[in-house]
C-alpha positions in Angstrom: -14.9 110.1 11.3 -12.9 112.5 9.1 -10.6 111.5 6.3 -9.3 113.4 3.3 -10.7 116.6 4.9 -14.2 115.1 4.7 -16.5 114.3 7.6 -18.7 111.2 7.5 -21.6 113.2 9.0 -21.8 115.7 6.1 -21.4 113.0 3.4 -24.1 110.8 4.8 -26.5 113.7 5.5 -26.2 114.6 1.8 -26.9 111.0 0.9 -29.8 110.8 3.3 -31.3 113.8 1.6 -30.9 112.3 -1.9 -32.5 109.0 -0.7 -35.4 110.8 1.0 -36.1 112.7 -2.2 -36.2 109.5 -4.3 -38.4 107.8 -1.8 -40.8 110.7 -1.6 -41.0 110.7 -5.4 -42.1 107.1 -5.1 -44.9 108.1 -2.7 -43.3 107.1 0.6 -43.7 108.9 3.8 -40.1 109.6 4.9 -38.8 110.8 8.3 -35.2 111.9 8.6 -32.9 112.7 11.5 -32.2 116.3 10.4 -32.5 118.8 7.6 -29.9 120.0 5.1 -26.5 118.8 6.4 -27.7 118.6 10.0 -27.8 115.2 11.7 -29.5 115.0 15.1 -28.0 112.7 17.8 -28.5 108.9 17.5 -30.9 109.1 20.5 -33.2 111.1 18.2 -32.8 108.7 15.3 -33.8 105.8 17.7 -37.2 107.6 18.3 -37.9 107.6 14.6 -37.9 103.8 14.2 -41.2 103.1 15.9 -44.1 102.9 13.5 -42.0 102.7 10.3 -41.7 99.9 7.7 -38.0 100.5 7.2 -35.5 102.4 9.3 -32.0 103.1 7.8 -28.9 104.8 9.3 -26.4 105.8 6.7 -22.7 105.5 7.6 -19.2 105.0 6.2 -16.8 102.4 7.4 -13.2 103.2 8.4 -10.2 101.2 9.2 -6.5 101.7 10.1 -5.9 99.5 7.1 -6.2 102.0 4.2 -6.9 99.1 1.8 -10.1 98.0 3.6 -12.9 98.2 1.1 -16.5 97.3 0.4 -20.1 97.7 1.3 -22.1 96.1 4.1 -25.4 96.5 5.8 -25.7 95.5 9.5 -29.2 94.3 10.6 -31.0 91.6 12.5 -31.5 88.4 10.6 -35.2 89.3 9.9 -34.0 92.2 7.6 -31.2 90.2 5.9 -32.9 90.1 2.5 -33.4 93.8 2.4 -29.9 94.5 3.8 -28.5 92.4 1.0 -30.6 94.2 -1.7 -29.4 97.5 -0.4 -25.7 96.4 -0.3 -25.9 94.8 -3.8 -27.4 98.0 -5.2 -24.6 100.1 -3.7 -22.0 97.7 -4.9 -23.4 97.6 -8.4 -23.5 101.4 -8.5 -20.0 101.9 -7.2 -18.1 98.8 -8.3 -17.2 98.1 -4.7 -17.1 94.6 -3.3 -19.7 93.2 -0.9 -18.5 92.4 2.6 -20.0 89.8 5.0 -22.6 87.4 3.6 -23.5 88.9 0.2 -23.4 92.4 1.8 -25.2 91.5 5.1 -23.6 91.3 8.5 -25.4 90.6 11.8 -24.6 93.1 14.7 -22.9 90.5 16.8 -20.2 90.2 14.1 -19.3 93.9 14.1 -16.8 95.5 16.4 -19.7 97.1 18.2 -21.5 93.8 19.0 -24.7 95.6 20.2 -26.0 98.3 17.9 -29.1 100.0 19.5 -30.4 101.0 16.0 -30.3 97.4 14.8 -31.7 95.9 18.0 -34.7 98.1 17.5 -35.2 96.9 13.9 -33.1 99.4 12.0 -30.5 98.8 9.3 -27.1 100.4 9.5 -25.8 100.9 5.9 -22.0 101.1 5.7 -21.9 102.7 2.3 -18.1 102.5 1.7 -14.8 102.9 3.5 -14.1 106.6 4.0 -10.5 105.6 5.0 -9.9 104.2 1.5 -9.4 106.9 -1.2 -10.6 104.6 -4.0 -13.8 103.8 -2.1 -14.4 107.5 -1.6 -13.8 108.3 -5.2 -16.2 105.5 -6.3 -18.9 106.8 -4.0 -18.4 110.5 -5.0 -18.5 109.6 -8.7 -21.8 107.6 -8.2 -23.5 109.1 -5.2 -26.8 109.8 -7.1 -26.7 106.2 -8.3 -26.2 105.0 -4.7 -29.2 107.0 -3.5 -31.3 105.5 -6.3 -30.1 102.0 -5.5 -31.0 102.4 -1.8 -34.4 103.9 -2.7 -35.1 101.2 -5.2 -34.3 98.5 -2.7 -36.5 100.0 0.0 -39.3 100.6 -2.6 -39.4 96.9 -3.5 
């Protein structure tokens, strides 16, 4: 998705890199789906899930309703607590509201119904609504805090 002249892929690749740095600083082995601002295809990301403790895909939400706002993490029920920690951390860092059940949403309640990444045990982090200018500004003003919040939640 592209709004305000910004592409989701570039924003989330940058965030991925910030999160990876913070997790490596905490001693974690981190695999990513690309280097720099490059994202490989989802089919490659799916191959990275096996053998990991936590697998995260970073995204932005978008809506035709420009007032749609908030943070949510989509995952299977077994990852609900971690999904909520991640969502709460992002909401705390940005001031955005939590969507779903305290920031968690099961895949069947999304427009996609079946998310291959989630069905294989991954968490899809919808960081903010790129279609909402205020959400974007809140994220851009606090992107390093967002990265720290995600890393801290995973580290716990």
